[in-house]
DRENTORKOL-3810 file (N, C-alpha, C; in nm, 4 decimals):
REM DRENTORKOL-3810
@n.u->-1.7224; n.v->-1.4269; n.w->-4.8460; ca.u->-1.8013; ca.v->-1.4717; ca.w->-4.7327; c.u->-1.9280; c.v->-1.3883; c.w->-4.7272
@n.u->-2.0409; n.v->-1.4518; n.w->-4.7196; ca.u->-2.1677; ca.v->-1.3791; ca.w->-4.7132; c.u->-2.2013; c.v->-1.3463; c.w->-4.5692
@n.u->-2.2633; n.v->-1.2318; n.w->-4.5521; ca.u->-2.3052; ca.v->-1.1906; ca.w->-4.4183; c.u->-2.4454; c.v->-1.2416; c.w->-4.3925
@n.u->-2.4523; n.v->-1.3459; n.w->-4.3145; ca.u->-2.5812; ca.v->-1.4016; ca.w->-4.2778; c.u->-2.6310; c.v->-1.3324; c.w->-4.1524
@n.u->-2.7608; n.v->-1.3101; n.w->-4.1420; ca.u->-2.8113; ca.v->-1.2489; ca.w->-4.0186; c.u->-2.7925; c.v->-1.3452; c.w->-3.9016
@n.u->-2.7654; n.v->-1.2907; n.w->-3.7833; ca.u->-2.7473; ca.v->-1.3799; ca.w->-3.6685; c.u->-2.8787; c.v->-1.4450; c.w->-3.6297
@n.u->-2.8720; n.v->-1.5633; n.w->-3.5712; ca.u->-2.9957; ca.v->-1.6272; ca.w->-3.5264; c.u->-3.0584; c.v->-1.5449; c.w->-3.4145
@n.u->-3.1903; n.v->-1.5531; n.w->-3.3999; ca.u->-3.2550; ca.v->-1.4752; ca.w->-3.2946; c.u->-3.2064; c.v->-1.5180; c.w->-3.1563
@n.u->-3.1937; n.v->-1.4218; n.w->-3.0697; ca.u->-3.1498; ca.v->-1.4500; ca.w->-2.9329; c.u->-3.2628; c.v->-1.5177; c.w->-2.8581
@n.u->-3.2307; n.v->-1.6237; n.w->-2.7899; ca.u->-3.3371; ca.v->-1.6983; ca.w->-2.7242; c.u->-3.3373; c.v->-1.6719; c.w->-2.5745
@n.u->-3.4547; n.v->-1.6721; n.w->-2.5173; ca.u->-3.4683; ca.v->-1.6576; ca.w->-2.3721; c.u->-3.4115; c.v->-1.7805; c.w->-2.3016
@n.u->-3.4175; n.v->-1.8943; n.w->-2.3697; ca.u->-3.3636; ca.v->-2.0177; ca.w->-2.3119; c.u->-3.2133; c.v->-2.0036; c.w->-2.2877
@n.u->-3.1420; n.v->-1.9445; n.w->-2.3831; ca.u->-2.9983; ca.v->-1.9252; ca.w->-2.3678; c.u->-2.9695; c.v->-1.8286; c.w->-2.2537
@n.u->-3.0460; n.v->-1.7206; n.w->-2.2431; ca.u->-3.0281; ca.v->-1.6258; ca.w->-2.1331; c.u->-3.0507; c.v->-1.6938; c.w->-1.9988
@n.u->-3.1570; n.v->-1.7720; n.w->-1.9894; ca.u->-3.1891; ca.v->-1.8422; ca.w->-1.8654; c.u->-3.0798; c.v->-1.9441; c.w->-1.8327
@n.u->-3.0310; n.v->-2.0136; n.w->-1.9341; ca.u->-2.9241; ca.v->-2.1117; ca.w->-1.9157; c.u->-2.7978; c.v->-2.0439; c.w->-1.8623
@n.u->-2.7671; n.v->-1.9260; n.w->-1.9139; ca.u->-2.6490; ca.v->-1.8530; ca.w->-1.8682; c.u->-2.6618; c.v->-1.8155; c.w->-1.7215
@n.u->-2.7764; n.v->-1.7608; n.w->-1.6837; ca.u->-2.7958; ca.v->-1.7194; ca.w->-1.5451; c.u->-2.7945; c.v->-1.8395; c.w->-1.4499
@n.u->-2.8536; n.v->-1.9488; n.w->-1.4914; ca.u->-2.8511; ca.v->-2.0700; ca.w->-1.4089; c.u->-2.7091; c.v->-2.1262; c.w->-1.3965
@n.u->-2.6330; n.v->-2.1200; n.w->-1.5050; ca.u->-2.4963; ca.v->-2.1711; ca.w->-1.4998; c.u->-2.4086; c.v->-2.0847; c.w->-1.4099
@n.u->-2.4315; n.v->-1.9539; n.w->-1.4088; ca.u->-2.3574; ca.v->-1.8673; ca.w->-1.3166; c.u->-2.3934; c.v->-1.8979; c.w->-1.1719
@n.u->-2.5209; n.v->-1.9186; n.w->-1.1462; ca.u->-2.5645; ca.v->-1.9530; ca.w->-1.0113; c.u->-2.5026; c.v->-2.0854; c.w->-0.9678
@n.u->-2.5033; n.v->-2.1835; n.w->-1.0580; ca.u->-2.4426; ca.v->-2.3139; ca.w->-1.0265; c.u->-2.2935; c.v->-2.2982; c.w->-0.9989
@n.u->-2.2266; n.v->-2.2129; n.w->-1.0753; ca.u->-2.0839; ca.v->-2.1900; ca.w->-1.0534; c.u->-2.0584; c.v->-2.1326; c.w->-0.9147
@n.u->-2.1376; n.v->-2.0341; n.w->-0.8750; ca.u->-2.1212; ca.v->-1.9729; ca.w->-0.7431; c.u->-2.1412; c.v->-2.0777; c.w->-0.6340
@n.u->-2.2445; n.v->-2.1599; n.w->-0.6473; ca.u->-2.2718; ca.v->-2.2638; ca.w->-0.5481; c.u->-2.1556; c.v->-2.3636; c.w->-0.5424
@n.u->-2.1049; n.v->-2.4055; n.w->-0.6579; ca.u->-1.9945; ca.v->-2.5021; ca.w->-0.6610; c.u->-1.8683; c.v->-2.4422; c.w->-0.5986
@n.u->-1.8395; n.v->-2.3157; n.w->-0.6271; ca.u->-1.7190; ca.v->-2.2536; ca.w->-0.5709; c.u->-1.7305; c.v->-2.2402; c.w->-0.4193
@n.u->-1.8473; n.v->-2.2021; n.w->-0.3696; ca.u->-1.8663; ca.v->-2.1924; ca.w->-0.2246; c.u->-1.8511; c.v->-2.3301; c.w->-0.1602
@n.u->-1.9122; n.v->-2.4313; n.w->-0.2211; ca.u->-1.8999; ca.v->-2.5670; ca.w->-0.1678; c.u->-1.7546; c.v->-2.6153; c.w->-0.1753
@n.u->-1.6856; n.v->-2.5849; n.w->-0.2857; ca.u->-1.5458; ca.v->-2.6265; ca.w->-0.2999; c.u->-1.4575; c.v->-2.5578; c.w->-0.1966
@n.u->-1.4837; n.v->-2.4298; n.w->-0.1711; ca.u->-1.4045; ca.v->-2.3582; ca.w->-0.0708; c.u->-1.4283; c.v->-2.4169; c.w->0.0680
@n.u->-1.5525; n.v->-2.4523; n.w->0.0969; ca.u->-1.5835; ca.v->-2.5126; ca.w->0.2262; c.u->-1.5173; c.v->-2.6500; c.w->0.2394
@n.u->-1.5227; n.v->-2.7296; n.w->0.1346; ca.u->-1.4627; ca.v->-2.8628; ca.w->0.1385; c.u->-1.3106; c.v->-2.8566; c.w->0.1414
@n.u->-1.2525; n.v->-2.7587; n.w->0.0746; ca.u->-1.1062; ca.v->-2.7478; ca.w->0.0715; c.u->-1.0508; c.v->-2.7208; c.w->0.2101
@n.u->-1.1294; n.v->-2.6548; n.w->0.2947; ca.u->-1.0849; ca.v->-2.6309; ca.w->0.4315; c.u->-1.0929; c.v->-2.7547; c.w->0.5190
@n.u->-1.1762; n.v->-2.8499; n.w->0.4794; ca.u->-1.1975; ca.v->-2.9713; ca.w->0.5582; c.u->-1.1079; c.v->-3.0853; c.w->0.5103
@n.u->-1.0966; n.v->-3.0999; n.w->0.3786; ca.u->-1.0261; ca.v->-3.2136; ca.w->0.3186; c.u->-0.8749; c.v->-3.1905; c.w->0.3257
@n.u->-0.8040; n.v->-3.2952; n.w->0.3612; ca.u->-0.6578; ca.v->-3.2888; ca.w->0.3645; c.u->-0.6039; c.v->-3.2826; c.w->0.2218
@n.u->-0.4819; n.v->-3.2386; n.w->0.2090; ca.u->-0.4194; ca.v->-3.2303; ca.w->0.0769; c.u->-0.4150; c.v->-3.3687; c.w->0.0130
@n.u->-0.4315; n.v->-3.3728; n.w->-0.1162; ca.u->-0.4267; ca.v->-3.4997; ca.w->-0.1873; c.u->-0.5155; c.v->-3.4972; c.w->-0.3096
@n.u->-0.5478; n.v->-3.6154; n.w->-0.3593; ca.u->-0.6236; ca.v->-3.6256; ca.w->-0.4839; c.u->-0.7641; c.v->-3.5702; c.w->-0.4709
@n.u->-0.8245; n.v->-3.5746; n.w->-0.3519; ca.u->-0.9606; ca.v->-3.5238; ca.w->-0.3355; c.u->-0.9657; c.v->-3.3721; c.w->-0.3542
@n.u->-0.8628; n.v->-3.3030; n.w->-0.3077; ca.u->-0.8573; ca.v->-3.1576; ca.w->-0.3288; c.u->-0.8397; c.v->-3.1263; c.w->-0.4766
@n.u->-0.7630; n.v->-3.2073; n.w->-0.5477; ca.u->-0.7462; ca.v->-3.1886; ca.w->-0.6924; c.u->-0.8797; c.v->-3.2109; c.w->-0.7626
@n.u->-0.9548; n.v->-3.3118; n.w->-0.7194; ca.u->-1.0874; ca.v->-3.3380; ca.w->-0.7773; c.u->-1.1826; c.v->-3.2225; c.w->-0.7503
@n.u->-1.1778; n.v->-3.1656; n.w->-0.6306; ca.u->-1.2632; ca.v->-3.0508; ca.w->-0.5974; c.u->-1.2292; c.v->-2.9328; c.w->-0.6872
@n.u->-1.1007; n.v->-2.9071; n.w->-0.7061; ca.u->-1.0582; ca.v->-2.7974; ca.w->-0.7937; c.u->-1.1002; c.v->-2.8225; c.w->-0.9382
@n.u->-1.0941; n.v->-2.9479; n.w->-0.9830; ca.u->-1.1343; ca.v->-2.9809; ca.w->-1.1198; c.u->-1.2835; c.v->-2.9578; c.w->-1.1404
@n.u->-1.3639; n.v->-2.9932; n.w->-1.0413; ca.u->-1.5085; ca.v->-2.9704; ca.w->-1.0509; c.u->-1.5376; c.v->-2.8200; c.w->-1.0562
@n.u->-1.4690; n.v->-2.7413; n.w->-0.9740; ca.u->-1.4890; ca.v->-2.5964; ca.w->-0.9753; c.u->-1.4464; c.v->-2.5368; c.w->-1.1092
@n.u->-1.3364; n.v->-2.5854; n.w->-1.1665; ca.u->-1.2907; ca.v->-2.5365; ca.w->-1.2967; c.u->-1.3906; c.v->-2.5731; c.w->-1.4062
@n.u->-1.4450; n.v->-2.6922; n.w->-1.4012; ca.u->-1.5450; ca.v->-2.7333; ca.w->-1.4998; c.u->-1.6724; c.v->-2.6509; c.w->-1.4856
@n.u->-1.7085; n.v->-2.6194; n.w->-1.3625; ca.u->-1.8271; ca.v->-2.5364; ca.w->-1.3400; c.u->-1.8058; c.v->-2.3956; c.w->-1.3939
@n.u->-1.6821; n.v->-2.3495; n.w->-1.3965; ca.u->-1.6521; ca.v->-2.2182; ca.w->-1.4533; c.u->-1.6567; c.v->-2.2217; c.w->-1.6058
@n.u->-1.6168; n.v->-2.3325; n.w->-1.6638; ca.u->-1.6112; ca.v->-2.3429; ca.w->-1.8098; c.u->-1.7499; c.v->-2.3343; c.w->-1.8737
@n.u->-1.8501; n.v->-2.3921; n.w->-1.8116; ca.u->-1.9837; ca.v->-2.3951; ca.w->-1.8718; c.u->-2.0422; c.v->-2.2554; c.w->-1.8934
@n.u->-2.0403; n.v->-2.1636; n.w->-1.7943; ca.u->-2.0916; ca.v->-2.0292; ca.w->-1.8226; c.u->-2.0140; c.v->-1.9575; c.w->-1.9333
@n.u->-1.8845; n.v->-1.9862; n.w->-1.9444; ca.u->-1.8058; ca.v->-1.9247; ca.w->-2.0513; c.u->-1.8549; c.v->-1.9734; c.w->-2.1876
@n.u->-1.8826; n.v->-2.1019; n.w->-2.1979; ca.u->-1.9334; ca.v->-2.1576; ca.w->-2.3237; c.u->-2.0707; c.v->-2.0982; c.w->-2.3567
@n.u->-2.1569; n.v->-2.0877; n.w->-2.2571; ca.u->-2.2905; ca.v->-2.0307; ca.w->-2.2811; c.u->-2.2785; c.v->-1.8838; c.w->-2.3194
@n.u->-2.1881; n.v->-1.8099; n.w->-2.2539; ca.u->-2.1690; ca.v->-1.6677; ca.w->-2.2868; c.u->-2.1220; c.v->-1.6529; c.w->-2.4321
@n.u->-2.0309; n.v->-1.7396; n.w->-2.4743; ca.u->-1.9829; ca.v->-1.7365; ca.w->-2.6124; c.u->-2.0980; c.v->-1.7628; c.w->-2.7083
@n.u->-2.1834; n.v->-1.8551; n.w->-2.6740; ca.u->-2.3002; ca.v->-1.8846; ca.w->-2.7580; c.u->-2.3936; c.v->-1.7643; c.w->-2.7662
@n.u->-2.4119; n.v->-1.6961; n.w->-2.6530; ca.u->-2.4963; ca.v->-1.5766; ca.w->-2.6522; c.u->-2.4346; c.v->-1.4672; c.w->-2.7393
@n.u->-2.3019; n.v->-1.4519; n.w->-2.7316; ca.u->-2.2351; ca.v->-1.3502; ca.w->-2.8129; c.u->-2.2516; c.v->-1.3765; c.w->-2.9614
@n.u->-2.2491; n.v->-1.5011; n.w->-2.9992; ca.u->-2.2646; ca.v->-1.5338; ca.w->-3.1411; c.u->-2.4050; c.v->-1.5046; c.w->-3.1914
@n.u->-2.5017; n.v->-1.4938; n.w->-3.1007; ca.u->-2.6390; ca.v->-1.4657; ca.w->-3.1403; c.u->-2.6674; c.v->-1.3164; c.w->-3.1498
@n.u->-2.5732; n.v->-1.2360; n.w->-3.1072; ca.u->-2.5940; ca.v->-1.0914; ca.w->-3.1116; c.u->-2.5673; c.v->-1.0400; c.w->-3.2511
@n.u->-2.6176; n.v->-0.9208; n.w->-3.2783; ca.u->-2.5948; ca.v->-0.8608; ca.w->-3.4081; c.u->-2.5751; c.v->-0.7109; c.w->-3.3959
@n.u->-2.5307; n.v->-0.6494; n.w->-3.5030; ca.u->-2.5195; ca.v->-0.5049; ca.w->-3.5102; c.u->-2.4198; c.v->-0.4454; c.w->-3.4129
@n.u->-2.4615; n.v->-0.3354; n.w->-3.3507; ca.u->-2.3746; ca.v->-0.2612; ca.w->-3.2588; c.u->-2.3375; c.v->-0.3466; c.w->-3.1382
@n.u->-2.4308; n.v->-0.4268; n.w->-3.0900; ca.u->-2.4033; ca.v->-0.5112; ca.w->-2.9729; c.u->-2.2910; c.v->-0.6111; c.w->-3.0022
@n.u->-2.2929; n.v->-0.6665; n.w->-3.1211; ca.u->-2.1880; ca.v->-0.7618; ca.w->-3.1595; c.u->-2.0535; c.v->-0.6894; c.w->-3.1751
@n.u->-2.0544; n.v->-0.5718; n.w->-3.2364; ca.u->-1.9325; ca.v->-0.4941; ca.w->-3.2520; c.u->-1.8748; c.v->-0.4574; c.w->-3.1154
@n.u->-1.9625; n.v->-0.4151; n.w->-3.0242; ca.u->-1.9203; ca.v->-0.3755; ca.w->-2.8906; c.u->-1.8550; c.v->-0.4929; c.w->-2.8168
@n.u->-1.9132; n.v->-0.6097; n.w->-2.8284; ca.u->-1.8567; ca.v->-0.7292; ca.w->-2.7655; c.u->-1.7203; c.v->-0.7628; c.w->-2.8244
@n.u->-1.7095; n.v->-0.7596; n.w->-2.9553; ca.u->-1.5833; ca.v->-0.7918; ca.w->-3.0220; c.u->-1.4736; c.v->-0.6927; c.w->-2.9845
@n.u->-1.5042; n.v->-0.5645; n.w->-2.9898; ca.u->-1.4040; ca.v->-0.4621; ca.w->-2.9581; c.u->-1.3614; c.v->-0.4683; c.w->-2.8120
@n.u->-1.4579; n.v->-0.4798; n.w->-2.7220; ca.u->-1.4231; ca.v->-0.4810; ca.w->-2.5798; c.u->-1.3434; c.v->-0.6060; c.w->-2.5438
@n.u->-1.3766; n.v->-0.7187; n.w->-2.6036; ca.u->-1.3026; ca.v->-0.8411; ca.w->-2.5766; c.u->-1.1598; c.v->-0.8317; c.w->-2.6286
@n.u->-1.1426; n.v->-0.7808; n.w->-2.7496; ca.u->-1.0071; ca.v->-0.7737; ca.w->-2.8052; c.u->-0.9210; c.v->-0.6716; c.w->-2.7315
@n.u->-0.9762; n.v->-0.5565; n.w->-2.6959; ca.u->-0.8976; ca.v->-0.4568; ca.w->-2.6229; c.u->-0.8657; c.v->-0.5034; c.w->-2.4813
@n.u->-0.9603; n.v->-0.5704; n.w->-2.4154; ca.u->-0.9337; ca.v->-0.6229; ca.w->-2.2811; c.u->-0.8288; c.v->-0.7338; c.w->-2.2868
@n.u->-0.8325; n.v->-0.8149; n.w->-2.3905; ca.u->-0.7311; ca.v->-0.9185; ca.w->-2.4073; c.u->-0.5927; c.v->-0.8553; c.w->-2.4218
@n.u->-0.5831; n.v->-0.7516; n.w->-2.5047; ca.u->-0.4553; ca.v->-0.6838; ca.w->-2.5248; c.u->-0.4056; c.v->-0.6221; c.w->-2.3938
@n.u->-0.4952; n.v->-0.5590; n.w->-2.3182; ca.u->-0.4568; ca.v->-0.4983; ca.w->-2.1906; c.u->-0.4105; c.v->-0.6044; c.w->-2.0917
@n.u->-0.4820; n.v->-0.7165; n.w->-2.0856; ca.u->-0.4456; ca.v->-0.8238; ca.w->-1.9925; c.u->-0.3130; c.v->-0.8877; c.w->-2.0333
@n.u->-0.2947; n.v->-0.9112; n.w->-2.1614; ca.u->-0.1697; ca.v->-0.9686; ca.w->-2.2102; c.u->-0.0524; c.v->-0.8769; c.w->-2.1786
@n.u->-0.0695; n.v->-0.7484; n.w->-2.2005; ca.u->0.0365; ca.v->-0.6515; ca.w->-2.1733; c.u->0.0680; c.v->-0.6453; c.w->-2.0238
@n.u->-0.0352; n.v->-0.6361; n.w->-1.9418; ca.u->-0.0146; ca.v->-0.6236; ca.w->-1.7975; c.u->0.0475; c.v->-0.7499; c.w->-1.7373
@n.u->-0.0045; n.v->-0.8667; n.w->-1.7732; ca.u->0.0486; ca.v->-0.9895; ca.w->-1.7146; c.u->0.1879; c.v->-1.0216; c.w->-1.7680
@n.u->0.2102; n.v->-0.9967; n.w->-1.8956; ca.u->0.3433; ca.v->-1.0186; ca.w->-1.9520; c.u->0.4457; c.v->-0.9244; c.w->-1.8915
@n.u->0.4069; n.v->-0.7987; n.w->-1.8750; ca.u->0.4968; ca.v->-0.7020; ca.w->-1.8127; c.u->0.5275; c.v->-0.7375; c.w->-1.6689
@n.u->0.4263; n.v->-0.7771; n.w->-1.5946; ca.u->0.4498; ca.v->-0.8131; ca.w->-1.4544; c.u->0.5339; c.v->-0.9401; c.w->-1.4433
@n.u->0.5147; n.v->-1.0333; n.w->-1.5355; ca.u->0.5964; ca.v->-1.1554; ca.w->-1.5342; c.u->0.7443; c.v->-1.1215; c.w->-1.5504
@n.u->0.7735; n.v->-1.0215; n.w->-1.6330; ca.u->0.9131; ca.v->-0.9786; ca.w->-1.6474; c.u->0.9659; c.v->-0.9198; c.w->-1.5174
@n.u->0.8828; n.v->-0.8407; n.w->-1.4477; ca.u->0.9243; ca.v->-0.7853; ca.w->-1.3194; c.u->0.9462; c.v->-0.8959; c.w->-1.2159
@n.u->0.8612; n.v->-0.9992; n.w->-1.2203; ca.u->0.8806; ca.v->-1.1120; ca.w->-1.1280; c.u->1.0151; c.v->-1.1796; c.w->-1.1510
@n.u->1.0487; n.v->-1.2013; n.w->-1.2777; ca.u->1.1700; ca.v->-1.2748; ca.w->-1.3105; c.u->1.2961; c.v->-1.1896; c.w->-1.2990
@n.u->1.2893; n.v->-1.0650; n.w->-1.3421; ca.u->1.4100; ca.v->-0.9839; ca.w->-1.3510; c.u->1.4318; c.v->-0.8899; c.w->-1.2332
@n.u->1.3239; n.v->-0.8506; n.w->-1.1656; ca.u->1.3386; ca.v->-0.7524; ca.w->-1.0583; c.u->1.2921; c.v->-0.8069; c.w->-0.9238
@n.u->1.2715; n.v->-0.9361; n.w->-0.9151; ca.u->1.2284; ca.v->-1.0010; ca.w->-0.7904; c.u->1.1015; c.v->-0.9397; c.w->-0.7315
@n.u->1.0090; n.v->-0.9041; n.w->-0.8167; ca.u->0.8793; ca.v->-0.8549; ca.w->-0.7695; c.u->0.8048; c.v->-0.9707; c.w->-0.7043
@n.u->0.7183; n.v->-0.9428; n.w->-0.6078; ca.u->0.6457; ca.v->-1.0531; ca.w->-0.5426; c.u->0.5537; c.v->-1.1251; c.w->-0.6410
@n.u->0.5440; n.v->-1.2538; n.w->-0.6256; ca.u->0.4540; ca.v->-1.3324; ca.w->-0.7116; c.u->0.3098; c.v->-1.3014; c.w->-0.6733
@n.u->0.2241; n.v->-1.2940; n.w->-0.7750; ca.u->0.0834; ca.v->-1.2671; ca.w->-0.7492; c.u->0.0010; c.v->-1.3894; c.w->-0.7877
@n.u->-0.1155; n.v->-1.3980; n.w->-0.7303; ca.u->-0.2061; ca.v->-1.5089; ca.w->-0.7597; c.u->-0.2697; c.v->-1.4879; c.w->-0.8974
@n.u->-0.3040; n.v->-1.5971; n.w->-0.9620; ca.u->-0.3725; ca.v->-1.5880; ca.w->-1.0916; c.u->-0.5106; c.v->-1.5248; c.w->-1.0781
@n.u->-0.5653; n.v->-1.5229; n.w->-0.9570; ca.u->-0.6931; ca.v->-1.4544; ca.w->-0.9364; c.u->-0.6819; c.v->-1.3075; c.w->-0.9747
@n.u->-0.5672; n.v->-1.2467; n.w->-0.9464; ca.u->-0.5493; ca.v->-1.1051; ca.w->-0.9790; c.u->-0.5481; c.v->-1.0835; c.w->-1.1297
@n.u->-0.4861; n.v->-1.1743; n.w->-1.2035; ca.u->-0.4868; ca.v->-1.1629; ca.w->-1.3493; c.u->-0.6290; c.v->-1.1792; c.w->-1.4028
@n.u->-0.7034; n.v->-1.2740; n.w->-1.3467; ca.u->-0.8421; ca.v->-1.2944; ca.w->-1.3886; c.u->-0.9274; c.v->-1.1712; c.w->-1.3583
@n.u->-0.9138; n.v->-1.1187; n.w->-1.2361; ca.u->-0.9904; ca.v->-0.9994; ca.w->-1.1997; c.u->-0.9527; c.v->-0.8797; c.w->-1.2865
@n.u->-0.8248; n.v->-0.8652; n.w->-1.3175; ca.u->-0.7816; ca.v->-0.7571; ca.w->-1.4059; c.u->-0.8492; c.v->-0.7708; c.w->-1.5419
@n.u->-0.8523; n.v->-0.8929; n.w->-1.5960; ca.u->-0.9140; ca.v->-0.9158; ca.w->-1.7266; c.u->-1.0628; c.v->-0.8811; c.w->-1.7239
@n.u->-1.1322; n.v->-0.9242; n.w->-1.6189; ca.u->-1.2758; ca.v->-0.8966; ca.w->-1.6085; c.u->-1.3017; c.v->-0.7465; c.w->-1.5973
@n.u->-1.2260; n.v->-0.6783; n.w->-1.5120; ca.u->-1.2464; ca.v->-0.5345; ca.w->-1.4963; c.u->-1.2041; c.v->-0.4572; c.w->-1.6215
@n.u->-1.0990; n.v->-0.5019; n.w->-1.6889; ca.u->-1.0582; ca.v->-0.4367; ca.w->-1.8138; c.u->-1.1683; c.v->-0.4501; c.w->-1.9180
@n.u->-1.2260; n.v->-0.5699; n.w->-1.9290; ca.u->-1.3347; ca.v->-0.5902; ca.w->-2.0249; c.u->-1.4536; c.v->-0.5011; c.w->-1.9910
@n.u->-1.4901; n.v->-0.4954; n.w->-1.8634; ca.u->-1.6027; ca.v->-0.4115; ca.w->-1.8225; c.u->-1.5772; c.v->-0.2639; c.w->-1.8479
@n.u->-1.4559; n.v->-0.2182; n.w->-1.8196; ca.u->-1.4236; ca.v->-0.0766; ca.w->-1.8412; c.u->-1.4282; c.v->-0.0417; c.w->-1.9896
@n.u->-1.3732; n.v->-0.1290; n.w->-2.0739; ca.u->-1.3760; ca.v->-0.1033; ca.w->-2.2178; c.u->-1.5188; c.v->-0.1085; c.w->-2.2700
@n.u->-1.5985; n.v->-0.2033; n.w->-2.2214; ca.u->-1.7392; ca.v->-0.2149; ca.w->-2.2625; c.u->-1.8139; c.v->-0.0854; c.w->-2.2311
@n.u->-1.7960; n.v->-0.0335; n.w->-2.1108; ca.u->-1.8644; ca.v->0.0890; ca.w->-2.0692; c.u->-1.8163; c.v->0.2077; c.w->-2.1523
@n.u->-1.6853; n.v->0.2190; n.w->-2.1716; ca.u->-1.6307; ca.v->0.3323; ca.w->-2.2488; c.u->-1.6794; c.v->0.3298; c.w->-2.3929
@n.u->-1.6728; n.v->0.2131; n.w->-2.4556; ca.u->-1.7200; ca.v->0.2038; ca.w->-2.5944; c.u->-1.8709; c.v->0.2187; c.w->-2.6037
@n.u->-1.9423; n.v->0.1673; n.w->-2.5034; ca.u->-2.0880; ca.v->0.1804; ca.w->-2.5029; c.u->-2.1311; c.v->0.3255; c.w->-2.4956
@n.u->-2.0596; n.v->0.4050; n.w->-2.4185; ca.u->-2.0897; ca.v->0.5484; ca.w->-2.4111; c.u->-2.0575; c.v->0.6178; c.w->-2.5420
@n.u->-1.9521; n.v->0.5707; n.w->-2.6081; ca.u->-1.9121; ca.v->0.6321; ca.w->-2.7339; c.u->-2.0143; c.v->0.6102; c.w->-2.8454
@n.u->-2.0772; n.v->0.4932; n.w->-2.8475; ca.u->-2.1714; ca.v->0.4640; ca.w->-2.9549; c.u->-2.3146; c.v->0.5061; c.w->-2.9220
@n.u->-2.3422; n.v->0.5391; n.w->-2.7961; ca.u->-2.4813; ca.v->0.5761; ca.w->-2.7638; c.u->-2.5033; c.v->0.7247; c.w->-2.7725
END
């Protein structure tokens, strides 16, 4: 496999990412407001689906931005993502065992998501300090 240089990072992709995050925040706020008004049923499922789709787009753009990085920045992204994944897998798998075997209280998936985000950020900062 030949090592091709990564394509240049574009300002358009950066702008697209920031706009997609802003759109996600707006959609989630609107969905939360509507969920309090709308009765349970298919409309609430549709609201949740729109919010989930709005979350998917920034993830796709972020992945595209990561593929455009090179050198130390690309290594840092790869390492922090893999270590955060391992930490999240270990923590959520371990807690799932406690839920099933020791009657631990069930937690919301938001906590698993927040753990993953904070784990990634902590690893990014730690590795970033190590290489700088």
